[in-house]
C-alpha positions in Angstrom: 26.0 47.0 78.6 23.3 46.0 81.1 20.6 45.5 78.5 22.8 43.1 76.6 23.6 41.1 79.7 19.9 40.8 80.5 19.1 39.5 77.0 21.9 37.0 77.2 20.6 35.7 80.6 17.1 35.4 79.2 18.2 33.5 76.1 17.9 29.7 76.1 20.9 27.6 75.2 19.8 27.2 71.6 19.3 30.9 71.0 22.6 31.8 72.6 24.5 29.2 70.5 22.8 30.4 67.3 23.7 34.0 68.0 27.3 33.1 68.9 27.7 31.0 65.7 26.3 33.8 63.5 28.6 36.4 65.0 31.7 34.2 64.9 31.1 33.2 61.3 30.5 36.8 60.3 33.7 37.9 62.0 35.6 35.2 60.2 34.2 35.6 56.7 32.3 38.9 56.6 29.4 37.1 54.9 25.8 36.7 56.0 25.1 33.4 57.7 22.2 31.2 56.6 20.2 28.7 58.6 21.4 25.7 56.5 25.0 26.6 57.3 24.2 26.7 61.0 22.5 23.3 61.0 25.8 21.7 60.1 27.8 23.3 62.9 25.4 23.4 65.9 26.0 21.0 68.7 22.3 20.3 68.8 20.8 18.7 65.7 17.8 20.7 64.7 16.1 21.6 61.4 16.8 24.6 59.3 13.3 25.8 59.8 13.8 25.8 63.6 17.1 27.8 63.2 15.3 30.3 60.9 12.7 30.9 63.7 15.4 31.5 66.2 17.2 33.9 63.9 13.9 35.8 63.3 13.6 36.1 67.1 17.1 37.5 67.3 16.4 39.9 64.5 13.3 41.1 66.3 15.5 41.8 69.4 17.8 43.9 67.2 20.8 41.6 67.5 20.8 40.4 63.9 19.9 41.9 60.6 19.1 40.7 57.0 21.1 42.7 54.4 18.9 41.2 51.7 15.5 39.5 51.7 16.8 36.1 50.7 20.2 36.3 52.4 21.3 35.1 55.8 21.9 37.3 58.9 24.7 39.5 60.1 25.1 40.9 63.6 24.0 44.5 64.2 26.2 47.0 66.1 24.1 46.2 69.2 24.6 42.5 68.6 28.4 42.9 68.2 28.5 44.9 71.4 26.6 42.2 73.3 28.9 39.5 71.8 32.0 41.4 72.8 30.8 42.1 76.3 29.3 38.6 77.1 30.5 35.9 74.7 33.9 36.9 73.4 36.7 34.4 74.1 40.0 36.3 74.2 42.9 34.2 72.9 46.3 34.0 74.4 48.9 36.1 72.7 50.5 34.2 69.8 54.3 33.7 70.3 54.9 34.9 66.7 53.0 38.2 67.4 54.8 38.7 70.6 58.2 38.2 69.0 57.3 40.6 66.1 56.4 43.3 68.6 59.5 42.7 70.8 61.8 42.8 67.8 61.1 46.5 67.4 62.9 47.2 70.7 66.0 45.2 69.7 67.0 47.5 66.9 68.7 49.9 69.2 68.7 53.7 69.0 68.0 56.3 71.8 65.2 58.2 70.1 61.9 57.3 71.7 59.9 58.8 68.9 61.6 56.5 66.4 61.2 53.5 68.6 57.4 54.2 69.1 57.1 54.6 65.3 58.6 51.2 64.8 56.2 49.8 67.5 53.3 51.3 65.6 54.5 49.8 62.3 54.8 46.4 63.9 51.4 46.6 65.5 49.9 47.4 62.2 51.8 44.5 60.6 50.7 41.8 63.0 47.0 42.9 63.1 46.7 43.8 59.4 44.8 46.9 60.6 45.8 50.6 61.1 47.6 51.4 64.3 47.6 54.5 66.4 50.3 55.3 69.0 49.9 58.4 71.1 53.4 59.3 72.3 53.8 60.9 75.7 54.4 64.6 76.3 58.0 65.3 77.2 57.8 66.5 80.8 61.4 66.2 81.8 63.1 69.4 83.2 65.0 71.4 80.6 68.8 71.4 81.4 70.2 73.7 78.7 69.1 75.8 75.7 71.2 77.0 72.8 70.6 79.0 69.6 72.7 78.0 66.6 72.9 80.2 63.5 72.6 78.3 60.2 72.6 81.4 57.9 71.0 84.8 57.7 67.5 83.3 57.5 67.8 80.0 59.3 68.6 79.0 62.9 68.3 76.1 65.2 67.0 76.1 68.8 68.4 73.1 70.8 67.0 71.9 74.0 68.8 69.4 76.3 66.6 67.8 78.9 67.6 66.5 82.3 66.9 62.9 81.2 69.5 63.2 78.4 67.1 63.7 75.6 68.1 66.3 73.0 65.4 68.0 70.8 65.8 70.8 68.2 63.6 72.9 66.0 64.5 74.7 62.8 63.1 78.3 62.6 63.5 81.6 60.8 65.1 84.1 63.2 64.2 87.8 63.2 66.3 89.9 60.8 69.6 91.3 62.1 70.6 88.6 64.6 74.2 88.6 65.7 76.3 86.0 67.6 76.1 88.4 70.6 72.2 88.5 70.5 72.1 84.7 70.3 74.4 84.3 73.3 72.3 86.9 75.3 69.1 85.1 74.4 70.5 81.7 75.4 72.0 83.1 78.7 68.7 84.7 79.6 66.8 81.4 79.1 69.4 79.2 80.8 69.2 81.5 83.9 65.4 80.8 84.1 65.5 77.1 83.7 66.1 75.9 87.3 64.6 72.5 86.7 61.5 73.7 85.0 59.7 71.6 82.3 59.2 73.1 78.9 55.5 73.9 79.6 56.5 75.7 82.9 59.3 77.5 81.1 56.9 79.0 78.4 54.9 80.9 81.0 57.9 82.1 82.9 59.5 83.4 79.7 56.5 85.5 78.8 56.3 87.0 82.3 60.1 87.8 82.4 60.2 89.4 79.0 57.2 91.6 79.9 58.8 92.8 83.1 62.5 93.0 82.0 62.2 94.1 78.3 64.3 97.2 78.9 67.2 95.0 80.2 67.1 92.6 77.3 68.5 93.6 74.0 65.7 94.0 71.5 67.2 91.5 69.1 67.6 89.0 71.9 64.0 89.4 73.0 62.8 88.9 69.5 65.0 85.8 69.1 63.6 84.3 72.4 60.0 84.8 71.3 60.6 83.5 67.8 62.7 80.6 68.9 60.3 79.4 71.6 57.4 79.8 69.2 59.0 76.9 67.2 57.6 74.8 70.0 54.4 76.8 70.6 53.1 76.4 67.1 53.4 72.6 67.3 52.4 72.4 71.0 50.1 69.4 70.3 53.1 67.6 68.7 54.6 67.2 72.2 51.9 64.5 72.4 52.2 63.2 68.9 49.8 60.7 67.2 51.6 58.2 65.0 49.3 56.6 62.4 50.6 53.5 60.6 49.0 51.0 58.2 46.2 53.1 56.7 46.5 51.1 53.5 45.5 48.0 55.4 42.1 49.5 56.2 41.6 51.0 52.8 42.3 47.7 51.2 39.5 46.0 53.1 36.7 48.3 51.8 35.3 48.0 48.4 32.7 50.8 48.1 33.9 54.2 46.8 31.8 56.0 49.4 33.5 54.0 52.3 36.9 54.7 50.9 36.2 58.4 50.9 34.9 58.2 54.5 38.0 56.4 55.7 40.3 58.8 53.9 38.6 61.6 55.7 39.0 59.9 59.0 42.7 59.5 58.6 43.1 63.0 57.3 41.6 64.2 60.5 43.8 62.0 62.6 47.0 62.9 60.8 46.1 66.6 61.3 45.9 65.7 65.0 42.5 67.2 65.6 41.4 64.5 67.9 44.5 63.6 69.9 42.9 64.7 73.2 39.8 62.7 72.6 41.8 59.6 71.6 43.7 59.7 74.9 40.4 60.4 76.8 38.9 57.2 75.3 41.8 55.3 76.7 41.9 57.0 80.1 38.2 56.6 80.8 38.5 52.8 81.5 41.0 50.3 82.8 42.8 48.0 80.3 41.7 47.4 76.8 38.5 49.0 75.5 36.6 48.3 72.4 34.5 50.9 70.5 32.3 49.5 67.7 31.0 51.7 64.9 29.2 54.8 66.1 30.0 54.3 69.8 32.5 57.0 69.5 32.4 60.0 67.2 36.0 59.5 66.0 35.1 56.5 63.9 31.3 56.7 63.4 31.6 57.8 59.7 33.9 55.0 58.7 31.9 52.1 60.1 35.1 51.0 61.9 36.0 49.6 65.3 38.7 50.8 67.6 40.6 48.6 70.1 42.6 50.8 72.5 44.6 50.6 75.7 46.5 53.2 77.7 50.0 52.8 78.8 51.7 54.1 82.0 55.0 55.4 83.1 57.1 54.2 86.1 54.8 56.2 88.4 51.7 54.3 87.1 50.4 57.5 85.4 48.6 57.2 82.1 50.8 59.1 79.6 49.7 57.7 76.2 47.8 55.1 74.4 48.0 52.5 71.6 45.2 51.2 69.4 44.1 49.4 66.3 41.4 50.4 63.9 39.8 47.9 61.5 36.4 47.0 60.1 33.6 46.2 62.6 34.2 42.5 61.9 37.6 42.6 63.5 39.0 39.4 65.0 38.5 40.9 68.5 39.6 37.7 70.3 43.0 38.0 68.7 43.4 41.8 68.5 42.6 42.4 72.2 45.7 40.6 73.6 47.9 42.1 71.0 46.9 45.7 71.9 47.1 44.8 75.6 50.6 43.5 75.3 51.8 46.4 73.1 50.6 48.8 75.8 52.5 46.9 78.4 55.6 46.8 76.2 55.5 50.6 75.5 55.0 51.2 79.2 58.1 49.2 80.1 60.1 51.0 77.4 59.1 54.4 78.9 59.8 53.3 82.5 63.3 52.0 81.5 64.2 55.3 79.9 62.8 57.6 82.6 
């Protein structure tokens, strides 16, 4: 924020300290800050009248606002952005927060999805906000495919990946399937695998069915298309967004209108409409990024802030992101190192299992 940096440089020491004290007090209490309160905390002893004049100047610059005529001041979104960019003091990660996050990895289990779900829950717990974890797409080559009949109207398609991961989907098979057609479908797919990832295999399957339909039993062809559609219909779930701790955010808002906006926000997130944009936010900058209020369209309606960081695999490629949502008066100095460490922790977990 070049304009904010210029304003900070042009402020005298008194104005800068008044501005910093107002923002820090607001972030701690959520309440407007008055001139008399500031006179007791400033390093320089000045009158309340002098402080009021400074606050009026800061309001004129668009950095502070008066919610009521007789009340103190609160920072504007522009003021919060300037504070975060130029005056924020990021704390060291608390030992208790680090241990709480690391404890999620000590519970064992080979399921990465379950592990990341626990990380999201821990992140929400230590920050008292809502956490977001965007899990990576599974890009390991497929090693084996199998169809398992569970009844006349239920079947399971099982995928074994080269990294040892096993995934399955329950689906409704076409009518009339037999053990023979299921074996033929599995044999057809396994002959095509040859180290392909699932996304590569989808396109190859469509091409092969189109050119070899006469060679493939009709029932087997229908089973292949239906079974693989179990992945197609939830294609975005291969990069799944885990949302935890929404009740923390709902509990911090008192106005019914705000509650409705926040519920709408999380409805959208849980329907995974904005996964691509969430990852794009993280990918567009190095390290932790902070979005305040309407700076991004994901959260503009809720008056919330997002602290987000990407995480990388062993090849240093960005494959997902973690973040925390809270009110605009988040304790940014504490939240930033927590999100940063969580991203590093997830990256290490991914690298160890790749």
